[in-house]
C-alpha positions as CSV (number, residue, x, y, z in Angstrom):
1,M,80.1,-11.8,33.9
2,F,83.4,-11.6,32.0
3,K,83.6,-15.6,34.2
4,Y,81.3,-16.6,31.3
5,Y,83.9,-16.3,29.3
6,L,85.3,-19.3,30.1
7,I,82.4,-20.9,29.1
8,A,83.4,-20.4,25.8
9,L,87.1,-20.7,25.9
10,F,86.0,-24.6,27.4
11,V,84.1,-25.2,23.9
12,I,87.1,-23.6,22.0
13,V,89.9,-25.6,23.7
14,L,87.4,-29.0,23.8
15,D,86.6,-28.3,20.0
16,Q,90.4,-28.0,18.8
17,V,91.5,-30.7,21.3
18,T,89.2,-33.0,19.3
19,K,89.8,-32.4,16.1
20,W,93.6,-32.3,16.3
21,F,93.1,-36.0,17.7
22,V,90.7,-36.5,14.8
23,V,92.9,-35.5,11.9
24,D,96.3,-36.4,14.1
25,N,95.3,-39.8,14.7
26,M,93.0,-40.8,11.3
27,E,92.9,-41.3,8.1
28,L,89.8,-39.3,6.3
29,G,86.7,-41.7,5.8
30,Q,88.4,-43.7,8.6
31,E,85.8,-44.7,11.4
32,V,85.9,-46.3,14.9
33,S,82.4,-47.7,16.3
34,V,81.6,-46.2,19.8
35,F,78.4,-47.7,20.5
36,D,77.4,-49.5,17.4
37,P,75.9,-48.9,15.2
38,Y,74.8,-45.8,16.3
39,L,77.3,-43.7,17.4
40,S,80.8,-44.0,15.9
41,I,83.9,-41.6,15.4
42,Y,84.2,-40.6,11.4
43,S,87.3,-38.6,10.2
44,H,85.1,-36.0,7.8
45,R,85.6,-32.9,6.3
46,N,83.4,-29.8,5.6
47,R,84.7,-27.4,3.3
48,G,80.8,-25.8,3.8
49,A,78.0,-24.9,6.6
50,A,75.8,-27.1,8.2
51,W,74.6,-30.3,6.1
52,G,77.3,-29.2,3.5
53,I,75.7,-26.4,2.0
54,L,77.6,-23.6,0.6
55,Q,80.9,-25.1,-0.2
56,D,84.1,-23.6,-0.7
57,Q,82.7,-20.4,0.1
58,F,85.9,-19.3,2.8
59,W,85.0,-15.8,2.3
60,L,81.1,-15.3,2.9
61,F,82.0,-17.8,6.6
62,A,85.0,-15.8,7.4
63,I,82.7,-12.1,7.3
64,I,79.7,-14.0,8.9
65,T,82.0,-15.4,11.6
66,V,83.2,-12.5,12.7
67,V,79.8,-10.2,12.0
68,V,78.5,-13.3,14.7
69,V,81.2,-12.9,17.2
70,V,80.7,-9.2,17.4
71,G,77.4,-9.1,17.4
72,I,77.7,-12.0,20.2
73,I,80.3,-9.9,22.4
74,Y,78.2,-6.7,22.1
75,F,74.6,-8.2,22.8
76,Y,76.4,-9.8,25.9
77,H,77.6,-6.9,26.7
78,K,74.6,-5.0,26.6
79,E,72.4,-7.1,27.6
80,A,73.0,-9.7,29.3
81,K,74.3,-8.6,32.9
82,R,72.6,-10.7,35.6
83,K,71.1,-13.2,33.0
84,P,72.7,-16.4,33.8
85,L,70.8,-18.3,31.1
86,L,71.3,-15.5,28.7
87,Q,75.1,-15.5,29.6
88,A,76.0,-18.8,28.9
89,S,73.3,-19.6,25.9
90,L,75.5,-16.3,23.8
91,M,79.0,-18.0,25.4
92,M,77.7,-21.4,23.5
93,L,77.2,-19.8,20.6
94,L,80.6,-17.9,20.6
95,G,82.8,-20.7,21.5
96,G,81.3,-23.1,18.7
97,A,81.6,-19.8,15.9
98,I,85.4,-19.8,16.8
99,G,86.0,-23.3,16.7
100,N,84.9,-23.6,13.7
101,F,86.4,-20.2,12.4
102,I,89.2,-21.6,13.9
103,D,89.0,-24.4,11.8
104,R,88.3,-22.5,8.3
105,V,91.1,-20.3,8.7
106,L,93.8,-22.8,9.6
107,R,92.7,-25.9,7.5
108,G,90.4,-24.6,5.2
109,E,88.0,-27.0,6.1
110,V,86.0,-28.1,8.9
111,V,86.5,-31.4,11.0
112,D,83.6,-33.6,11.9
113,F,84.0,-36.6,13.8
114,V,80.2,-37.5,15.6
115,S,78.5,-39.9,13.6
116,V,75.3,-40.2,15.1
117,L,72.6,-42.7,13.8
118,I,69.3,-42.3,15.2
119,P,67.4,-45.8,16.1
120,G,63.7,-46.3,15.3
121,I,63.7,-43.8,12.5
122,N,66.8,-45.3,11.4
123,Y,68.6,-41.8,10.0
124,Q,71.4,-40.9,10.2
125,F,72.2,-37.4,11.2
126,P,74.4,-35.7,9.3
127,I,78.2,-36.3,10.9
128,F,79.2,-33.0,13.4
129,N,81.6,-31.5,16.0
130,I,82.2,-30.3,19.7
131,A,81.7,-26.6,17.8
132,D,78.6,-27.9,16.2
133,A,77.2,-29.6,19.5
134,A,77.7,-26.3,21.4
135,L,76.3,-23.7,18.3
136,T,73.2,-26.0,18.8
137,L,73.1,-26.8,22.8
138,G,73.3,-22.6,22.9
139,V,70.4,-22.3,20.5
140,I,68.2,-24.4,22.4
141,M,69.3,-22.5,25.7
142,L,68.7,-18.5,24.1
143,I,65.3,-20.1,23.0
144,I,64.6,-21.5,26.5
145,Y,65.8,-18.3,27.9
146,I,63.5,-16.0,25.6
147,L,60.7,-18.1,25.9
148,F,61.1,-17.7,30.1
149,E,61.9,-14.2,29.6
150,D,58.8,-13.2,27.3
151,R,56.8,-15.3,30.5
152,K,58.2,-12.7,33.0
153,V,57.1,-9.7,30.5
154,K,53.6,-11.1,30.5
155,K,53.3,-11.7,34.1
156,K,54.4,-8.2,34.8
157,V,52.4,-6.5,32.5
158,K,49.5,-8.1,33.9
């Protein structure tokens, strides 16, 4: 079971290395096109939560993050044994939560840098980072796990 913690560690390290690279090599507001106009690296900071809501609420985020991290670890050890998809999803969530928490503690803000323009609808998606992507992927994996687990339970009941 502990091998899955390597997923969280990988997310945290990749997240912090990429953020360090952006902070160290780019000016705030600087943009480097990767696949113009759809993907770029854009040096941005966020003092709030997703989409910039709840700006400057450090203690709220600190309390929520600690509760979430403790909850994930507890649930992981209590419910996730022999459930690889659940284990992986929880570790993605753990890595993402800790990655952004490190930013809040060390910098007082979260470093975001992935800028995506969604073609067809011409929508500028909110700028995000590796931790945000891991959180999103972790939630998607958790939803998939719940849907498949629900089917298994229904089959056993019949």
